[in-house]
N, C-alpha and C positions, 0 to 999 in steps of 0.2 A: 664940415661937420666936426664932431668931436672925436679925437683919437684917444682911445683908452690904453692903459698899460698892457692889457691883454692883446690889443691890436699890434702894439709895438713888438711884444715878445713873439707873437705868431709870425710876424714878418721875418724874424731872425731864425726861429727854430721850427716853424711850420705850425699847422693847425693843432690847437689844443682842445681836447674834449672836456667840456665842463657840464654842470647841471642844466645849462640853458641850451646846449647843443643837442639836436636830435639826430642820431646816426641811423642811416638806412642800412639794413643787412645787405651784404654783397649778393647773396643768393637767398631768396625767400621762396619756399615751396608752397604754392597755393593749391586750391582744389583742382580736380580733374587733370592732375599731372602737369599743370602749367607752372613755370618758374618765373618769378620776377627777378631780373638780374640787373644790377647796377651797370651802367655803361663802361665803367673803368675796370671791370672784371677781366682778368687775363684769359685768353682763349685756351692756353695750355691747361689751365685749371678746369675749364669746362670739359675738355677732352678727357682728363683723368677722372673727374667725378661722374660725368654723365655720358661718356662715350660719344661726345659731340663730334660729328664728321663735318668738315668744311673744306672748301677749295683753298689749299695752301698757296695757290698762285695769287690770291688776293692778299696783298701785303698788309697785314693787320696784326696787332698785338692784343687789342682789347675787343670786346664784343661791339662796343660803340664804333670803333675804327673799322671793324668788319662790315657793319651796316653801311658806313660811309663809302667804303671801297666797293661794295656790291651794288649800291644804288648809284654810285658815281656822282653824288651830290650830298649836301647836308640834309639829313632826314628831317621830316616833320612828324609830329605826333600822328599816330595811326598808320604810318607807312608800314606795309607788310611785304615780306619777301621770304621765299623758301630757300634755305641754304643747307646743303647736305641733307641731314636727316631731321631737320627742324624747321618749323615755321616761326619766324621772328617778327614781332610787331613792336614798333617804337611806341612806348607808353608815354615818356616824358622827355622833353628837350629843355636844356638850360643854356641859354645863349646859343652857341653853335655846337654844343656838345650833347651827346646822347646821355641823358641822366638815368633812364631805366628802359628795359626791354622785357617784353613778355615772350617766353619761349615755350613752344609746344612741340615735343618730340613726336615725329611721325612713326607709325608702325612700319616695321621692316617689310619690304616687298619681296 
């Protein structure tokens, strides 16, 4: 294929956002209290913002990594699991990485 100047620069300095790139919000609040969360969102951020409770024995840093650790495998779209105080549904996979997760917090018992 053709290598552009942008491709070369991005290899050196990392991804560059331009008018052709579409960035997904890290956390998008949808209707009915459901959150769409990018797979690379750090769990500590979710704990702080939404009081997300999860089993810290599962060695994970991101929500995508948490899903992989909890499921014990690479997730597929529509995999669903309850972790702590939330129901997590894999929305989209890209390669072997979790691209987005739908999170619904459960009422306190």
